[in-house]
N, C-alpha and C positions, 0 to 999 in steps of 0.2 A: 323760546329763550327761557332759561332757568329763572324762576321767580323767587327762589329762596324759601326758607322755612318760616321767616318772620321772627321777630324778637320782642321780648318784653321791653318796655321803655327803660332806658338808663336814667335813673333819677338822680344819681350823684356823679360828679366828675371823678376822674381818676386822680386820687389825692396823694399827697406825700406819704400819708400813713399806709395807703395801699402799696405804694412802691417800696416803702421800708419793710412792710410785712412780706412782700414777695422776695425782697433781697435776703431777709433773714432765713427763708426756707433753704436756699442753696448754701448760705453761710453755715447753717446748722448741719445740713447733710454732708457738706464737704469736710467738716471738722473730723469726721471719722473716715469718710470715703477717701480723702487724700492720703491718710495713713495707710490704708489698705493698698493703694496704688503704688506708693513709694517705699514703704518700709516692711511690708508683709513678706516679700521675698528674702531680704536679709534676716528677718526674724526667723523664718522657717529654716534657712540654711545655717546661720551662724549661732542662733540661740537654741532652737529646737533640734538642730542636728539632722534635718531631713536632707536627702540627696536631691540635687537639682532636677534629675529626671523625674523623681516622684512629685516634686513641686510643679514641674511643667505639666504633667498629666493632671494633677489636681486643678490647676488653673484652667486648663483647657476644658475639662469635663464640667466643672462647676459653672464656668462662664457661659458655656453653650447652653446648659440647662437653664441658667438664669436668663439668657437671651430669649429662650422659648417662652419663659414666664411673662416677659414684658408685654407682648401683644395679647396674651391671655388675660393679663390684668386689665389692659385697656378695654378688651371686649367685655369683661365682667362689669366694669364701670358703666359702659354704654347700655348693657342689657338690664342691669339693676335700675338704672335711671329711667329707662323706658318702661320697665315693669311697674314702677311707682308713678308713672306718668308725669315726671318732672317735678314731683313734690320735694321740696327741700333742696339743699345744695348737692351737686353731683361729685365734686372733687374734694372739698375741704374736710369732710368727715374722715376721709382716709388718712389725712395728715395726722389727725389726733390719734388714730388707732396705731399707726406705725411708729410714732416718735419714741415711746419707751422701748419698743423692741429693738430699734436701731442702737440705742445706748447700751443695752444689756448685751446684745450679741457682739458688739464691737469689742467690749472688754473681754468677753470669753475667748474671742479669736486669738488674742495676744496673751493668753494665760494657760498655755499648755504645761501641765505638770511635768517637772523635770524627771520624776521617778518613773514615768511611763516607759514601756518598751517602745521600740520604733513603730511597730504596728499600732500600738495604742495611741501614739502621737499622731499618726496618719489618720486614724479614725476621728480623733478629736479635731484635727484640722479640717477634715471633710465636713463633719457635722456642723461645726461652728461657722465655717465659711458659707455653707449652704443656708443656714439660718440667717446670717447677716445679709446675704444677697437677697433672700426672700423679703426680709424686712425693708431693705432699701428699695426694692421694686414696689412694694405696697405704698411707700412714701413718694418715690420719685415719679412714677407714672401719673398719679393725680396731680402732683405739684407741677410737672411740666405741662400737662393738659390745661391747668388752671389759667395759663397765660391767655388762651383764646376766650376764656370766660370773663376775663378782667379788662381786656382791651379789644377795640374793634376797628382801629385805624392803623395805618402803617406807622404813624407817629407814636401811638400808644403801644403798639407792639415793640417799637424800637426802645421806648422808655422802659418797658417791663423787661425786655431782653437785656438792656444795659444794667438794670437793677439786679437781675439775676447774675449777670457777669461780674458785677462788683461784689455780690455776695459770694460768688465762687472764688474770686481772688482773695478776699479776706478769709474765707473759710479754709482755703489752702495755705494761706500765708502763715497762720499761727502754728499748725502742726509741722509745716515744712521748715520753720525756723527753730521750733523747740526740739524736735526729734534729733536732728544731727548734732546739736550742741550737747544734749544729754547723753546721747550714745557715745560721743567722743570723750566726754568728761567722766562717764561711768562705765568705762570699758571692762572693769573688773566685775561689775554686777549688771550685765546687760538685761536680764529679765526684769530687774527692779526699774531700770530706766524706761523700758517699754511700758511697764505697768503704771508708773506714775504719769507718763505722758498720755496714755490712752484713756485713763480714768478722767484726767482733766479735760481732754478733748470731748469725751462722751458727755460730761456734765454741761459744758458750754453748748454743745450741739443740741442737747435735750431742751435747754431753756430757749434757744433761738427757734427751734422748730415749733415749740408751743406758741411762741409769740407770732410766728408766721401764720399759724392757724387763726389766732385771735385778730390779727390786723389785716388779713386779706378779705376780699369780698367777691362773690360771683355776681358781677354787675350785669352781665349779658346772658340771658337764657332764652332758648327757643320757646315761642308760644306753642308751636305744634311739636309734639314729641312722637317719634315713630313708635309703632307698637313693638312690643318685645320680640314678636316673631319676625319683624322686619329687620332687626339688627342681628346680623350673622357674623360668626367668626371668619367666614370665608369672604366677607366683603373686601378684605384687604387685598385679595387677588386682583380684583378690578382696579384697585388703587395702583398696584404695581403696573398693570397693563396700560392704564390711561393717564396717570398723573406723573408726567415727566419731572416736574419740580420736586415731587416726593422722592423720586429715584435719585435725582441730583443731590439733594440734601442728605439722603441716607448714605450714599457713597461717600460724600464729604465727611459726614459724621463718623462713619466707620474708619476712614483713613485717619482722622484726627485721634480717635481713641486708640488706634493701633500704635501710632508713633508715640503718643503720650505714655502709653503703657510700657513700651520698650524703654523709653528714656527714664521714666520714673523707676522702673524695675532695676536698671543697672546704674542709675545715677549715684547711689551710695558707693558702689564699687569703683566707679570712675574717679570720684573725688577722693576716696580713701586710698585706692591702689595706684592710680595713674598720677594724681596730683599731690597725694600725701597731705590733703588739706580738708578732711571731712567737715570740720567746724565751719569752713568757708562756704560750704554748701548752703548754710543758713543765709549768709550774705548774698549769695547768688540768687537764692529764691526771693529774698527781700527786694533786691534791685529789680529783678524781672517782674515781680508782681506789682511793684511800685510803678513801673512804666506801663504795665497793663492798666492800672488804675487811672493813670494820666490819659491813656488812650481812650478810656471810656468817656472822659470829659470832652474829648475832641471829636470822637466818632460821630455823634449826632449831627454836627455841622457838615461833615463829609457825606453822610447818608442823605441829608436834606438836599445837598447840591448835586451829588452824583448817583444817588440810589444805593441800596444795600449791596447788590451784586458787584457793581463797579468798585465800591469801596473795599470789598473783600478781595477781589482780584488784584487790585493795586497793592494792598497791604501784604498779601501773600507773596507777590513778586518781590517786593522789597525785603521781606523776611528771608526769602531764599538766598538773597545776596549775602546777608549777614550770617546765615548758617554755613554757607560754603566757604567763606573766608577762613575761619579757624580750622576747618577740616584739612586744609593744605599746609598747616604749620604744625610743628611739634607741640606736644602737650604744654600748654601755657595757661596758668591759672587766670590771669587777668584778661587775656584774650578770650578765654572760654566764658568768663563771667560777663564781659561787656558785649562781645559780638554775638555769642550763641545764646546764653541764658537771658540776657537783657534785651538786646535789640531784635535778634532773630526770632526768639520765642514769642516776644510781645507782638511783633508784626504778623506772624502766621497765626497767632492766637486770636486775632481780631475775627477771623472766620468762625472760631468757636464761640466767641462772645455774641456774635450776631446771628448764629444759627437758630436760636430760639424764636427770634422774630420771623425768620424764614419759615419755620414750621407752622407758626400761626397763619402765615399767608398761604401755605400749602393746604391747611385745613379749610380755609375759605375757598380756595381754588377747587378743592375736591368737591365741596358742596355745589360749586358752580357747574362742574362738568358731570357729576353723578347724582345731583339732587338729594344727597344724604349727608347729614352732618354727624360724624362719629369721631369726635376729638380723641377719645380714649384709645380707640383702635389704631388711629393714625399715629398718635404720639407713641403708643406702646410699640408699634412696629418700627417706627423710627428708632426708638431706643433699642429694639431688638438688633437692628443693624449696627448700632453703636456698640452694643455689648459683644456682638460677634467680632468686631474689630478689636475690642478690648481683650476678648478671649485669646485671639491670635497673638496680640501684642504681649500679653502677660505670659503666655506659654513660651513665646520666643525668648523673652527676657530671662526666663528660668532655664530654658534649654540651652541658650547661648553659653551659660557657664560651663555646662558639660561639653559642648562642642569645642570650646577654646581651651579646655583643660584647666579650668580654675580650681585651685586647691582650697578646700574648705578649711576654715580656721575654727576649731571647736572652742567653746568657752573655757577660759583658763589656760589654754595652750599657748605656746610661744608663737608670736606673729610669724607668718610665712611670706616671703617675698615672691610675688608671682613672676613668672617668666616673661621675657619680652614679647613672645607670641601671645600670651594671655592679655597683656596690657594693650597690645595692638588690636586684638579682637574686641576688647571692651570699648576702646576708642572708636573703632569703625562703626559699631552698632549705636553708640551714644550719639554720634553725629549723623550717621547715614539714615537712621530711621526717620527723623523729622524731615529730612530733605525729600525722601521718597514720598512720605505721607502728604507733605505740602503740595507736591506736584500733582498727586492724585486729586486733592481737593480742588486745585485750580482748574484742572481739566474737566471735572464733573460740573462745576458751577459755570464754566465758560461755555461748554458745548452741549450740556443736557438741559439745564434750567431754561425754561421758555416763557415765563411770565413777563410780559412787557407792560408798558404804561397803557397801551390800548386794551390789554386784557384786564387790567385793574379798573379801567373806566367801565368796561362791560360788567364787571362784578358789582360795581357801585350801582349801575343802572338796574341790575337784577335784584338789588336789595340784600346783598350778601355781605358786603364790606364797605368801608369808607376809606378813601385815600387821603383825605385832608379834613381839617376842622370844619370847613364849609360843607364838605360832603357829608360829614357825620351829622351835622345839624339837620340837613335836608333828609337824610336817611332816617333819623329818629322821628322826624315829623311824619314821614310816610308810614312808619311802623306803628304810630299811635292810632292810625285809622283802622 
């Protein structure tokens, strides 16, 4: 039986400051990341004047390259930590290094000089997007891996996952409310509206990410650290072969990022062209994220009673119902806001909010079956799968505009009324993508995930994780010896 690697004693409980610090990490990161997901496409097409086909290629190439970087970053963290034999923190120093890079590159992305020729604008877009995604990788992989070093029980994983989820909601809420209002009110000067918004978001994100570094703590560290030569980039191949829960959560994460990217990419077009109510997109985002916040307060009770997987499956099923209802009706602002953006998105979004706790359990399970703890590589590869989903989704959202015949409106030109076929195409993708993505998530977690209560008990017995407060106390007592 696997005996685990052993851990240093956890001398402090998981405190409110720890949870707030972890919350602020995703809050700060999402302040700019949300902008890139929802408003980069309309910026490239409507402000910079780039063709949808060029943007689709850009999204696909950069995101695939970025996805490759994620497991590499995870492997680098594992190898450097092994090289220094576990001296110091493994994840938090990377947050400090990446934070200023995130803010600077985010502003540069939305600052394409108007006087550049088309090729110059494309070069600017490629370079700044690549630099931003590299900066985000340097921040996000250590930040996500940090969860497993801060919590050691299913309850602690759930608390940290909920804190991250709340940070994500708040970090998305501000830009998703500010941007559509400013874009609608400042249509005559679109570049100025983008510049004001992104600078404000970058400053807030910078402050929050620094506070995340300051208030988090790596409470749980292995006593025994593998030698650098034992940590290999190819370790992840064994994880794919033998760790079914990792495969399940990776498929689920990729599906979630795919449908989110499509919806975010064409959301502005749907509210502006189909509903003629771009400013109302701010209200839709506010209501949807408000319900997601409420769900975070309720979720722990359901997880405690039914477990994480059952909670996710039930919520996704309910979410699909609310997504399908408005799909069969003509474009209607309030039905879209209430049924799709509020109820449907909130319920299927619970799978996304809880996935971080699942990854923490996957890391423990991987040590249980392979006797090697490599948080960075596992989280990095999980993020690789998510980024592949994001790459496909973002490429689709840009390519769709060309497929359906969308007419680009250049800055200062008279507004163009899109054809009925174009409006129908926008609508199909806006509603269809989350329905397909949610079904994929449900199937992956229902039929591939295989960690049971019996498995968790065996992991506790092996000294790898704890499934309750009582188990944690006993486990820590054993680890002191």
